[in-house]
OpenMM code with the backbone's topology and positions (N, CA, C; nanometers):
from openmm import Vec3, app, unit

residues = "GLN VAL GLN LEU VAL GLU SER GLY GLY GLY LEU VAL GLN ALA GLY GLY SER LEU ARG LEU SER CYS ALA ALA SER SER SER ILE SER ARG ASP ALA MET GLY TRP TYR ARG GLN ALA PRO GLY ASN GLN ARG GLU LEU VAL ALA THR ILE HIS ARG GLY GLY ASN THR GLY TYR ALA ASP SER VAL ARG GLY ARG PHE THR ILE SER ARG ASP ASN ALA LYS ASN MET VAL TYR LEU GLN MET ASN GLY LEU LYS PRO GLU ASP THR ALA ILE TYR TYR CYS ASN ARG VAL SER GLY TYR TYR ASN TRP GLY GLN GLY THR GLN VAL THR VAL SER SER".split()
positions = [
    Vec3(-4.9987, -6.2815, 12.6889),
    Vec3(-4.9968, -6.1479, 12.6300),
    Vec3(-5.1379, -6.0913, 12.6326),
    Vec3(-5.1515, -5.9739, 12.6914),
    Vec3(-5.2816, -5.9085, 12.6992),
    Vec3(-5.3220, -5.8554, 12.5622),
    Vec3(-5.4471, -5.8786, 12.5269),
    Vec3(-5.5032, -5.8224, 12.4035),
    Vec3(-5.5850, -5.6988, 12.4392),
    Vec3(-5.5732, -5.5954, 12.3560),
    Vec3(-5.6406, -5.4680, 12.3794),
    Vec3(-5.7353, -5.4380, 12.2643),
    Vec3(-5.8564, -5.3990, 12.2974),
    Vec3(-5.9561, -5.3655, 12.1960),
    Vec3(-6.0146, -5.2288, 12.2284),
    Vec3(-5.9933, -5.1352, 12.1374),
    Vec3(-6.0446, -4.9994, 12.1543),
    Vec3(-6.1774, -4.9827, 12.0806),
    Vec3(-6.2630, -4.8979, 12.1350),
    Vec3(-6.3923, -4.8699, 12.0720),
    Vec3(-6.4418, -4.7318, 12.1137),
    Vec3(-6.5459, -4.6857, 12.0453),
    Vec3(-6.6099, -4.5608, 12.0849),
    Vec3(-6.5807, -4.4425, 11.9958),
    Vec3(-6.4949, -4.4607, 11.8969),
    Vec3(-6.4646, -4.3510, 11.8069),
    Vec3(-6.5806, -4.3205, 11.7143),
    Vec3(-6.5637, -4.2169, 11.6345),
    Vec3(-6.6673, -4.1793, 11.5397),
    Vec3(-6.6423, -4.0436, 11.4806),
    Vec3(-6.7433, -3.9934, 11.4111),
    Vec3(-6.7373, -3.8612, 11.3486),
    Vec3(-6.8176, -3.7645, 11.4352),
    Vec3(-6.7565, -3.6537, 11.4707),
    Vec3(-6.8219, -3.5565, 11.5576),
    Vec3(-6.7840, -3.4166, 11.5121),
    Vec3(-6.8726, -3.3224, 11.5347),
    Vec3(-6.8419, -3.1833, 11.5016),
    Vec3(-6.7516, -3.1226, 11.6080),
    Vec3(-6.6781, -3.0210, 11.5671),
    Vec3(-6.5936, -2.9489, 11.6618),
    Vec3(-6.6773, -2.9015, 11.7805),
    Vec3(-6.6206, -2.9184, 11.8989),
    Vec3(-6.6908, -2.8842, 12.0214),
    Vec3(-6.7655, -3.0003, 12.0836),
    Vec3(-6.7772, -3.1093, 12.0092),
    Vec3(-6.8496, -3.2250, 12.0574),
    Vec3(-6.7680, -3.3119, 12.1512),
    Vec3(-6.8287, -3.4236, 12.1907),
    Vec3(-6.7671, -3.5141, 12.2866),
    Vec3(-6.7744, -3.6587, 12.2377),
    Vec3(-6.6790, -3.7368, 12.2815),
    Vec3(-6.6779, -3.8815, 12.2610),
    Vec3(-6.6178, -3.9463, 12.3843),
    Vec3(-6.6584, -4.0704, 12.4080),
    Vec3(-6.5978, -4.1490, 12.5158),
    Vec3(-6.5403, -4.2751, 12.4549),
    Vec3(-6.4103, -4.2904, 12.4644),
    Vec3(-6.3425, -4.4086, 12.4138),
    Vec3(-6.3289, -4.5114, 12.5248),
    Vec3(-6.3348, -4.6375, 12.4846),
    Vec3(-6.3174, -4.7478, 12.5785),
    Vec3(-6.2065, -4.8395, 12.5299),
    Vec3(-6.1354, -4.8967, 12.6233),
    Vec3(-6.0303, -4.9935, 12.5938),
    Vec3(-6.0543, -5.1144, 12.6826),
    Vec3(-6.0788, -5.2279, 12.6187),
    Vec3(-6.1029, -5.3517, 12.6912),
    Vec3(-5.9785, -5.4395, 12.6836),
    Vec3(-5.9310, -5.4821, 12.7973),
    Vec3(-5.8152, -5.5711, 12.8044),
    Vec3(-5.8616, -5.7139, 12.8303),
    Vec3(-5.7908, -5.8088, 12.7724),
    Vec3(-5.8318, -5.9493, 12.7822),
    Vec3(-5.8008, -6.0104, 12.9176),
    Vec3(-5.7137, -5.9461, 12.9952),
    Vec3(-5.6852, -5.9917, 13.1299),
    Vec3(-5.6430, -5.8718, 13.2145),
    Vec3(-5.6096, -5.8986, 13.3364),
    Vec3(-5.5893, -5.7895, 13.4311),
    Vec3(-5.4790, -5.6928, 13.3900),
    Vec3(-5.5105, -5.5651, 13.4012),
    Vec3(-5.4130, -5.4589, 13.3794),
    Vec3(-5.4024, -5.3722, 13.5039),
    Vec3(-5.4490, -5.4249, 13.6151),
    Vec3(-5.4579, -5.3443, 13.7371),
    Vec3(-5.3225, -5.2959, 13.7865),
    Vec3(-5.2165, -5.3667, 13.7540),
    Vec3(-5.0842, -5.3259, 13.7991),
    Vec3(-5.0109, -5.2383, 13.6983),
    Vec3(-5.0735, -5.2151, 13.5841),
    Vec3(-5.0080, -5.1430, 13.4757),
    Vec3(-5.0417, -4.9947, 13.4778),
    Vec3(-4.9413, -4.9141, 13.4472),
    Vec3(-4.9689, -4.7765, 13.4084),
    Vec3(-5.0137, -4.7800, 13.2636),
    Vec3(-5.1309, -4.7247, 13.2382),
    Vec3(-5.1900, -4.7317, 13.1041),
    Vec3(-5.1985, -4.5933, 13.0426),
    Vec3(-5.2019, -4.5920, 12.9116),
    Vec3(-5.2105, -4.4645, 12.8427),
    Vec3(-5.2974, -4.4730, 12.7196),
    Vec3(-5.3455, -4.3574, 12.6784),
    Vec3(-5.4100, -4.3424, 12.5485),
    Vec3(-5.3126, -4.2700, 12.4555),
    Vec3(-5.2996, -4.3234, 12.3378),
    Vec3(-5.2120, -4.2702, 12.2355),
    Vec3(-5.2967, -4.2347, 12.1138),
    Vec3(-5.2423, -4.1497, 12.0286),
    Vec3(-5.3110, -4.1230, 11.9022),
    Vec3(-5.2085, -4.1052, 11.7908),
    Vec3(-5.2533, -4.1356, 11.6713),
    Vec3(-5.1679, -4.1200, 11.5536),
    Vec3(-5.2503, -4.0624, 11.4405),
    Vec3(-5.2123, -3.9438, 11.3988),
    Vec3(-5.2758, -3.8789, 11.2837),
    Vec3(-5.1958, -3.9134, 11.1585),
    Vec3(-5.2590, -3.9070, 11.0419),
    Vec3(-5.1884, -3.9403, 10.9173),
    Vec3(-5.0613, -3.8581, 10.9016),
    Vec3(-4.9514, -3.9275, 10.8738),
    Vec3(-4.8251, -3.8600, 10.8532),
    Vec3(-4.7517, -3.8231, 10.9793),
    Vec3(-4.8115, -3.8515, 11.0944),
    Vec3(-4.7496, -3.8166, 11.2223),
    Vec3(-4.7093, -3.9419, 11.2994),
    Vec3(-4.6179, -3.9228, 11.3933),
    Vec3(-4.5832, -4.0321, 11.4825),
    Vec3(-4.6907, -4.0494, 11.5886),
    Vec3(-4.6960, -4.1672, 11.6430),
    Vec3(-4.7883, -4.1930, 11.7525),
    Vec3(-4.7463, -4.1108, 11.8741),
    Vec3(-4.8431, -4.0461, 11.9370),
    Vec3(-4.8126, -3.9648, 12.0542),
    Vec3(-4.8976, -4.0076, 12.1729),
    Vec3(-4.8393, -3.9935, 12.2896),
    Vec3(-4.9077, -4.0259, 12.4142),
    Vec3(-4.9862, -3.9028, 12.4591),
    Vec3(-5.1168, -3.9176, 12.4818),
    Vec3(-5.1971, -3.8013, 12.5192),
    Vec3(-5.2469, -3.8053, 12.6625),
    Vec3(-5.2571, -3.9231, 12.7219),
    Vec3(-5.3061, -3.9311, 12.8593),
    Vec3(-5.2548, -4.0586, 12.9247),
    Vec3(-5.2252, -4.0500, 13.0528),
    Vec3(-5.1783, -4.1656, 13.1288),
    Vec3(-5.2546, -4.1773, 13.2603),
    Vec3(-5.2635, -4.3007, 13.3071),
    Vec3(-5.3203, -4.3249, 13.4397),
    Vec3(-5.2407, -4.4371, 13.5043),
    Vec3(-5.1905, -4.4095, 13.6237),
    Vec3(-5.1097, -4.5063, 13.6931),
    Vec3(-5.1974, -4.5918, 13.7826),
    Vec3(-5.1403, -4.7000, 13.8338),
    Vec3(-5.2250, -4.7962, 13.9024),
    Vec3(-5.2872, -4.7364, 14.0275),
    Vec3(-5.2251, -4.6336, 14.0810),
    Vec3(-5.2824, -4.5659, 14.1973),
    Vec3(-5.3861, -4.4620, 14.1621),
    Vec3(-5.4043, -4.4384, 14.0324),
    Vec3(-5.5052, -4.3434, 13.9872),
    Vec3(-5.4512, -4.2082, 13.9454),
    Vec3(-5.3226, -4.1826, 13.9675),
    Vec3(-5.2659, -4.0549, 13.9229),
    Vec3(-5.2739, -4.0455, 13.7712),
    Vec3(-5.3070, -3.9269, 13.7229),
    Vec3(-5.3233, -3.9064, 13.5795),
    Vec3(-5.2292, -3.7995, 13.5283),
    Vec3(-5.2047, -3.8050, 13.3978),
    Vec3(-5.1229, -3.7043, 13.3321),
    Vec3(-5.1732, -3.6823, 13.1913),
    Vec3(-5.1515, -3.5625, 13.1390),
    Vec3(-5.2039, -3.5272, 13.0075),
    Vec3(-5.1025, -3.4476, 12.9272),
    Vec3(-5.1083, -3.4678, 12.7955),
    Vec3(-5.0328, -3.3806, 12.7069),
    Vec3(-5.0940, -3.2413, 12.7116),
    Vec3(-5.0097, -3.1417, 12.6879),
    Vec3(-5.0592, -3.0039, 12.6924),
    Vec3(-5.1746, -2.9822, 12.5954),
    Vec3(-5.1704, -3.0513, 12.4841),
    Vec3(-5.2706, -3.0305, 12.3797),
    Vec3(-5.4105, -3.0758, 12.4198),
    Vec3(-5.4212, -3.1617, 12.5220),
    Vec3(-5.5528, -3.2144, 12.5594),
    Vec3(-5.5905, -3.1833, 12.7039),
    Vec3(-5.4968, -3.1298, 12.7798),
    Vec3(-5.5236, -3.1033, 12.9219),
    Vec3(-5.6427, -3.0094, 12.9365),
    Vec3(-5.7326, -3.0450, 13.0267),
    Vec3(-5.8519, -2.9658, 13.0490),
    Vec3(-5.9694, -3.0052, 12.9609),
    Vec3(-5.9443, -3.0866, 12.8596),
    Vec3(-6.0516, -3.1313, 12.7699),
    Vec3(-6.0727, -3.2822, 12.7778),
    Vec3(-5.9668, -3.3576, 12.7994),
    Vec3(-5.9738, -3.5040, 12.8033),
    Vec3(-5.9578, -3.5506, 12.9480),
    Vec3(-6.0260, -3.6617, 12.9792),
    Vec3(-6.0142, -3.7230, 13.1117),
    Vec3(-5.9980, -3.8731, 13.0960),
    Vec3(-5.8900, -3.9252, 13.1512),
    Vec3(-5.8645, -4.0691, 13.1479),
    Vec3(-5.9109, -4.1301, 13.2795),
    Vec3(-5.9656, -4.2499, 13.2707),
    Vec3(-6.0094, -4.3208, 13.3916),
    Vec3(-5.9933, -4.4703, 13.3679),
    Vec3(-6.0087, -4.5461, 13.4750),
    Vec3(-5.9941, -4.6919, 13.4615),
    Vec3(-6.0891, -4.7617, 13.5577),
    Vec3(-6.1259, -4.8831, 13.5211),
    Vec3(-6.2051, -4.9705, 13.6077),
    Vec3(-6.1308, -5.1029, 13.6122),
    Vec3(-6.0511, -5.1227, 13.7142),
    Vec3(-5.9674, -5.2425, 13.7214),
    Vec3(-6.0502, -5.3697, 13.7344),
    Vec3(-6.1653, -5.3604, 13.7955),
    Vec3(-6.2499, -5.4790, 13.8105),
    Vec3(-6.2979, -5.5305, 13.6750),
    Vec3(-6.3101, -5.4389, 13.5795),
    Vec3(-6.3580, -5.4764, 13.4454),
    Vec3(-6.2462, -5.4813, 13.3427),
    Vec3(-6.1228, -5.4552, 13.3854),
    Vec3(-6.0086, -5.4517, 13.2930),
    Vec3(-6.0324, -5.3498, 13.1815),
    Vec3(-6.0792, -5.2321, 13.2193),
    Vec3(-6.1153, -5.1286, 13.1230),
    Vec3(-6.0407, -4.9994, 13.1508),
    Vec3(-6.0113, -4.9269, 13.0426),
    Vec3(-5.9584, -4.7919, 13.0502),
    Vec3(-6.0440, -4.7053, 12.9584),
    Vec3(-6.0725, -4.5833, 13.0028),
    Vec3(-6.1607, -4.4950, 12.9273),
    Vec3(-6.0910, -4.3618, 12.8980),
    Vec3(-6.1398, -4.2948, 12.7944),
    Vec3(-6.0942, -4.1590, 12.7652),
    Vec3(-6.2173, -4.0762, 12.7293),
    Vec3(-6.2548, -3.9865, 12.8185),
    Vec3(-6.3630, -3.8930, 12.7914),
    Vec3(-6.3036, -3.7712, 12.7227),
    Vec3(-6.3535, -3.7413, 12.6045),
    Vec3(-6.2999, -3.6314, 12.5249),
    Vec3(-6.4094, -3.5279, 12.5038),
    Vec3(-6.3878, -3.4109, 12.5573),
    Vec3(-6.4804, -3.2994, 12.5424),
    Vec3(-6.4134, -3.1856, 12.4659),
    Vec3(-6.4934, -3.0964, 12.4132),
    Vec3(-6.4375, -2.9833, 12.3407),
    Vec3(-6.3468, -3.0244, 12.2276),
    Vec3(-6.3906, -3.1237, 12.1525),
    Vec3(-6.3047, -3.1781, 12.0470),
    Vec3(-6.2755, -3.0747, 11.9397),
    Vec3(-6.1549, -3.0835, 11.8862),
    Vec3(-6.1062, -2.9933, 11.7823),
    Vec3(-6.0678, -3.0742, 11.6591),
    Vec3(-6.0672, -3.0130, 11.5423),
    Vec3(-6.0260, -3.0875, 11.4221),
    Vec3(-5.8864, -3.1485, 11.4361),
    Vec3(-5.7983, -3.0844, 11.5097),
    Vec3(-5.6635, -3.1393, 11.5266),
    Vec3(-5.6598, -3.2615, 11.6183),
    Vec3(-5.7718, -3.2967, 11.6777),
    Vec3(-5.7796, -3.4212, 11.7554),
    Vec3(-5.8069, -3.5415, 11.6652),
    Vec3(-5.8313, -3.5179, 11.5384),
    Vec3(-5.8571, -3.6268, 11.4445),
    Vec3(-5.7372, -3.7197, 11.4363),
    Vec3(-5.7600, -3.8477, 11.4621),
    Vec3(-5.6522, -3.9467, 11.4656),
    Vec3(-5.7130, -4.0839, 11.4943),
    Vec3(-5.6288, -4.1846, 11.4836),
    Vec3(-5.6636, -4.3159, 11.5371),
    Vec3(-5.6123, -4.3196, 11.6809),
    Vec3(-5.6984, -4.3614, 11.7713),
    Vec3(-5.6652, -4.3653, 11.9138),
    Vec3(-5.6443, -4.5093, 11.9591),
    Vec3(-5.5388, -4.5281, 12.0355),
    Vec3(-5.5004, -4.6588, 12.0867),
    Vec3(-5.4791, -4.6499, 12.2384),
    Vec3(-5.4966, -4.7620, 12.3046),
    Vec3(-5.4536, -4.7691, 12.4441),
    Vec3(-5.3419, -4.8732, 12.4537),
    Vec3(-5.2575, -4.8571, 12.5530),
    Vec3(-5.1494, -4.9520, 12.5780),
    Vec3(-5.0825, -4.9145, 12.7092),
    Vec3(-4.9913, -5.0002, 12.7518),
    Vec3(-4.9128, -4.9664, 12.8688),
    Vec3(-4.8261, -4.8440, 12.8387),
    Vec3(-4.7836, -4.7780, 12.9445),
    Vec3(-4.6967, -4.6624, 12.9271),
    Vec3(-4.5567, -4.7069, 12.8854),
    Vec3(-4.5137, -4.8227, 12.9326),
    Vec3(-4.3857, -4.8785, 12.8901),
    Vec3(-4.3987, -5.0288, 12.8856),
    Vec3(-4.3135, -5.0918, 12.8068),
    Vec3(-4.3268, -5.2355, 12.7896),
    Vec3(-4.4569, -5.2712, 12.7237),
    Vec3(-4.4723, -5.2239, 12.6006),
    Vec3(-4.6015, -5.2326, 12.5323),
    Vec3(-4.6502, -5.3758, 12.5155),
    Vec3(-4.7811, -5.3903, 12.5293),
    Vec3(-4.8478, -5.5088, 12.4781),
    Vec3(-4.8598, -5.4940, 12.3261),
    Vec3(-4.9056, -5.5987, 12.2587),
    Vec3(-4.9360, -5.5845, 12.1158),
    Vec3(-5.0410, -5.4748, 12.0981),
    Vec3(-5.0216, -5.3931, 11.9963),
    Vec3(-5.1161, -5.2848, 11.9720),
    Vec3(-5.2480, -5.3392, 11.9171),
    Vec3(-5.3577, -5.2797, 11.9624),
    Vec3(-5.4865, -5.3137, 11.9064),
    Vec3(-5.5075, -5.2439, 11.7731),
    Vec3(-5.6296, -5.2537, 11.7235),
    Vec3(-5.6586, -5.1941, 11.5931),
    Vec3(-5.6871, -5.0449, 11.6035),
    Vec3(-5.7090, -4.9979, 11.7242),
    Vec3(-5.7387, -4.8570, 11.7444),
    Vec3(-5.8826, -4.8237, 11.7085),
    Vec3(-5.9203, -4.6999, 11.7372),
    Vec3(-6.0529, -4.6513, 11.7021),
    Vec3(-6.0392, -4.5129, 11.6410),
    Vec3(-6.1036, -4.4925, 11.5276),
    Vec3(-6.0890, -4.3683, 11.4518),
    Vec3(-6.1752, -4.2590, 11.5126),
    Vec3(-6.1144, -4.1449, 11.5363),
    Vec3(-6.1858, -4.0248, 11.5789),
    Vec3(-6.1673, -3.9189, 11.4705),
    Vec3(-6.2783, -3.8697, 11.4194),
    Vec3(-6.2746, -3.7657, 11.3169),
    Vec3(-6.3577, -3.6471, 11.3645),
    Vec3(-6.2946, -3.5309, 11.3696),
    Vec3(-6.3617, -3.4099, 11.4164),
    Vec3(-6.3719, -3.3133, 11.2992),
    Vec3(-6.4931, -3.2799, 11.2642),
    Vec3(-6.5154, -3.1876, 11.1526),
    Vec3(-6.5269, -3.0450, 11.2040),
    Vec3(-6.4834, -2.9535, 11.1206),
    Vec3(-6.4868, -2.8107, 11.1599),
    Vec3(-6.6194, -2.7463, 11.1244),
] * unit.nanometer
topology = app.Topology()
chain = topology.addChain("A")
for resn in residues:
    res = topology.addResidue(resn, chain)
    for name in ("N", "CA", "C"):
        topology.addAtom(name, app.Element.getBySymbol(name[0]), res)
């Protein structure tokens, strides 16, 4: 079972940027991976995906502001977040798009207005 560890969150003002990282304990090169987020009182939502061939997809709420990428040699997935808004405040997780691994602890992103 692959273990996932997210990092890179923090407190940032609206309009700022953060880069999240997801480290996998073993190869995820064949997996379609995604970044998810969960705000208090809300369900977890998928915000960005990257398939093993590099194709990406984004939720409407983040398209044009967030960029997902991966480094298969390092078993890493990244999320570059620009133009952050207060509504982006959430705990961010990475995982497969389907057939989830165990969820990591996530990384908190807080955007102040």
